[in-house]
C-alpha positions in Angstrom: -25.7 -7.9 13.6 -26.7 -10.6 15.9 -27.0 -10.5 19.7 -27.1 -13.9 21.4 -29.0 -14.5 24.6 -28.7 -17.0 27.4 -31.4 -18.4 29.6 -33.9 -18.9 26.7 -32.8 -22.4 26.1 -30.6 -24.7 28.3 -28.7 -25.8 25.3 -27.6 -22.3 24.4 -24.5 -21.4 26.4 -21.5 -19.2 25.9 -18.9 -20.7 23.6 -15.6 -21.9 25.0 -13.1 -19.2 25.5 -10.1 -21.5 24.8 -9.5 -19.7 21.5 -8.3 -16.7 23.5 -5.2 -18.5 24.6 -4.4 -19.1 20.9 -4.7 -15.4 19.9 -1.4 -14.2 21.1 0.3 -14.8 17.8 -2.5 -13.4 15.6 -1.5 -10.2 13.8 -3.2 -7.1 15.3 -3.3 -3.4 14.5 -3.5 -1.3 17.6 -4.7 2.3 17.9 -1.3 3.9 17.9 -0.3 2.2 14.7 -3.6 3.1 13.0 -3.4 6.7 14.1 0.1 6.9 12.9 -0.9 5.3 9.6 -3.7 7.8 9.1 -1.4 10.8 9.9 1.2 9.4 7.5 -1.4 9.0 4.6 -2.8 12.5 5.2 0.7 14.0 5.3 1.6 12.2 2.1 -1.5 13.6 0.4 -0.7 17.1 1.6 2.8 16.7 0.1 1.4 15.5 -3.2 -1.0 18.5 -3.3 1.9 20.9 -2.6 4.3 19.5 -5.1 2.2 18.8 -8.2 4.2 19.5 -11.3 2.9 21.6 -14.1 2.7 20.7 -17.8 2.3 17.2 -19.2 3.7 15.6 -16.0 0.7 16.9 -14.1 -1.9 15.1 -16.3 -3.6 12.1 -14.7 -2.8 9.9 -17.7 0.9 10.7 -17.9 3.1 7.6 -17.6 4.1 8.0 -13.9 0.6 8.8 -12.8 -1.0 6.0 -14.9 1.5 3.5 -13.6 0.7 4.6 -10.0 -3.0 4.1 -10.8 -2.5 0.6 -12.1 -0.4 -0.3 -9.0 -3.0 1.3 -6.7 -5.9 -0.5 -8.3 -4.1 -3.9 -7.8 -3.5 -3.1 -4.2 -7.2 -2.0 -3.7 -8.3 -5.5 -4.7 -6.6 -6.9 -1.6 -9.6 -5.8 0.5 -11.9 -7.6 -2.0 -9.9 -10.7 -1.5 -10.1 -10.2 2.3 -13.9 -10.0 2.1 -14.0 -13.2 -0.1 -11.7 -15.2 2.2 -13.4 -14.0 5.3 -17.0 -14.6 4.2 -16.0 -17.8 2.3 -14.3 -19.4 5.3 -11.2 -19.8 3.1 -8.6 -18.4 5.5 -7.3 -19.9 8.7 -6.2 -16.5 10.0 -8.7 -13.7 9.0 -6.9 -11.1 11.2 -3.8 -11.5 8.9 -5.9 -10.7 5.9 -7.4 -7.7 7.8 -3.9 -6.3 8.3 -3.2 -6.8 4.6 -6.5 -5.1 3.8 -5.6 -2.0 5.9 -2.1 -1.7 4.6 -3.0 -2.3 1.0 -5.9 0.2 1.2 -3.6 2.9 2.6 -0.9 2.4 0.0 -3.6 2.2 -2.7 -5.1 5.4 -1.6 -1.8 7.2 -1.9 -1.1 5.8 -5.4 -4.6 6.5 -6.7 -4.5 10.0 -5.3 -1.2 10.7 -7.1 -3.0 9.7 -10.3 -6.4 11.4 -9.6 -5.0 14.7 -8.4 -3.7 15.2 -12.0 -7.3 15.4 -13.2 -10.5 17.2 -12.2 -12.0 16.3 -8.8 -15.4 17.6 -10.0 -15.9 14.6 -12.3 -17.1 11.0 -12.2 -13.5 9.8 -11.6 -13.2 12.5 -8.9 -16.3 11.0 -7.2 -14.7 7.6 -7.2 -11.6 9.0 -5.6 -13.8 10.7 -3.0 -15.4 7.3 -2.2 -12.0 5.8 -1.7 -10.9 8.5 0.7 -14.2 8.1 2.6 -13.7 4.3 2.9 -10.2 4.6 4.3 -11.0 7.4 6.7 -14.3 5.8 7.9 -12.7 2.4 8.2 -9.7 3.7 10.2 -11.8 5.8 12.5 -14.2 3.0 13.1 -11.4 0.6 13.9 -9.9 3.0 16.4 -13.0 4.0 18.2 -15.7 1.3 17.6 -13.9 -2.0 17.3 -14.0 -2.9 21.0 -17.8 -2.2 21.2 -18.4 -4.1 17.9 -16.5 -7.2 19.0 -18.7 -7.6 22.0 -21.6 -8.3 19.7 -20.0 -11.4 18.2 -21.5 -14.7 19.1 -18.1 -16.1 19.9 -17.8 -13.7 22.9 -19.2 -14.8 26.3 -20.2 -11.2 27.0 -22.7 -11.3 24.1 -24.7 -14.0 25.8 -26.8 -11.7 28.0 -30.1 -12.2 29.7 -32.6 -9.9 28.0 -35.8 -8.9 29.7 -39.1 -8.2 27.9 -38.5 -10.8 25.1 -41.2 -13.0 23.7 -39.4 -16.2 24.7 -41.9 -18.5 23.0 -41.3 -16.7 19.7 -37.6 -16.7 20.3 -37.5 -20.4 21.0 -39.5 -21.1 17.8 -37.0 -19.1 15.8 -34.1 -21.0 17.4 -35.7 -24.4 16.6 -36.2 -23.4 13.0 -32.5 -22.3 12.8 -31.4 -25.6 14.2 -33.6 -27.5 11.7 -32.1 -25.6 8.8 -28.6 -26.0 10.2 -28.9 -29.8 10.0 -28.7 -29.4 6.2 -26.8 -26.2 5.9 -23.8 -27.1 8.1 -24.5 -30.2 10.3 -21.2 -29.8 12.2 -21.8 -26.2 13.2 -23.3 -25.0 16.5 -26.3 -22.8 16.2 -25.3 -20.5 19.1 -22.3 -19.2 17.2 -23.0 -20.0 13.5 -23.1 -17.4 10.8 -23.6 -18.3 7.2 -20.8 -17.3 4.8 -20.1 -17.2 1.1 -19.4 -20.9 0.9 -22.9 -21.7 2.4 -24.5 -19.2 0.0 -22.9 -20.9 -3.1 -23.8 -24.4 -1.9 -27.3 -23.8 -0.5 -28.5 -20.3 -1.6 -32.1 -20.8 -0.6 -31.3 -22.3 2.8 -28.7 -19.6 3.5 -31.3 -16.9 2.7 -33.9 -18.5 5.0 -31.3 -18.8 7.7 -30.3 -15.1 7.3 -34.0 -14.1 7.7 -34.2 -16.1 10.9 -31.1 -14.4 12.2 -32.7 -11.0 11.5 -35.9 -12.1 13.2 -33.9 -13.3 16.3 -32.0 -10.0 16.4 -35.3 -8.0 16.3 -36.8 -10.1 19.1 -33.8 -9.5 21.4 -33.4 -5.9 20.4 -29.8 -6.3 19.1 -29.7 -3.2 17.0 -31.3 -1.1 19.8 -28.8 -2.4 22.3 -25.8 -1.8 19.9 -26.8 1.7 19.1 -27.4 3.5 15.8 -23.7 4.2 14.9 -22.6 0.7 15.7 -25.4 -0.8 13.7 -24.9 1.3 10.6 -21.1 1.9 10.2 -20.3 -1.6 8.8 -23.3 -1.5 6.3 -22.2 2.0 5.2 -18.6 0.8 4.7 -19.7 -2.2 2.6 -22.1 -0.2 0.5 -19.4 2.5 -0.1 -16.9 -0.3 -1.0 -19.2 -1.8 -3.5 -19.9 1.6 -5.1 -16.1 2.3 -5.2 -15.1 -1.0 -6.8 -17.9 -0.6 -9.4 -16.8 2.9 -10.2 -13.1 1.8 -10.4 -13.9 -1.0 -12.8 -16.1 1.3 -15.0 -13.3 4.0 -15.1 -10.7 1.4 -16.1 -13.0 0.1 -18.9 -13.8 3.5 -20.2 -10.2 4.9 -20.4 -8.8 1.6 -21.7 -11.4 0.7 -24.3 -13.3 3.9 -25.0 -10.4 6.3 -24.9 -11.9 8.7 -27.5 -15.0 9.0 -25.4 -12.9 9.7 -22.3 -10.8 12.3 -24.1 -13.9 14.2 -25.2 -12.3 15.5 -28.4 -8.9 16.1 -26.9 -5.7 14.1 -27.8 -5.5 10.7 -26.2 -2.1 10.9 -24.4 -2.4 7.8 -22.1 -1.9 4.1 -22.8 -5.0 2.4 -24.0 -6.2 -0.5 -26.0 -9.0 1.0 -28.1 -10.3 4.5 -29.0 -14.0 3.6 -29.3 -16.6 6.3 -28.6 -15.3 9.1 -30.8 
């Protein structure tokens, strides 16, 4: 998280706010919609719990539940694409991808839960399902209650260019000059006051991107950005990303095991689900 400051350098000024006039047509998800979506998902999960069939239809690997799992897994890779397009600078409209990320995550949660509730929740796949539920719940609540506060920390907002007292301005000016020197190679057309390295920069110039990220962290420490933002605001995004990485890793591992090591997954029981190989017997 980076908090920009004004007054340290005459060349560092708030960015133009002209982009605000172009934001009217950008897809947005308001609080009422997100609250309604959360209630709908929770209601659907309650209905699933109350109407689970008995017998073979209840098993997680039965055809309807395995089909739901496949569709849900496909939908849950939309957030991965959102992260890549956003951090890779590949999308002209990141908010549209964010909307797709929220809707796909909610639908994917419902489908994966329909699959997972046919098995044991006290198991590794159950832990993966728990991570998914945490991701959707934490992301939705953060979007409802923290998004306004978080957006004020972005370098593109004039409100983030604040005069900060008690800062070592000489050290801050030195960091800024080093950032500008790196930026001349990393992205010559960018403005240091609002620039943030993304995946494209990391692929083209990994060493320079890492050095620039370290300077950003040093600048944030000098101006007390995390202290000003507060503990919750500073940590929720990192927690969300860490949980997402753990979930995607667990999902891929689960798919590989049940598809290629079906005998191991069955643990001596009959393999009743569709699979490619029964290794691990």
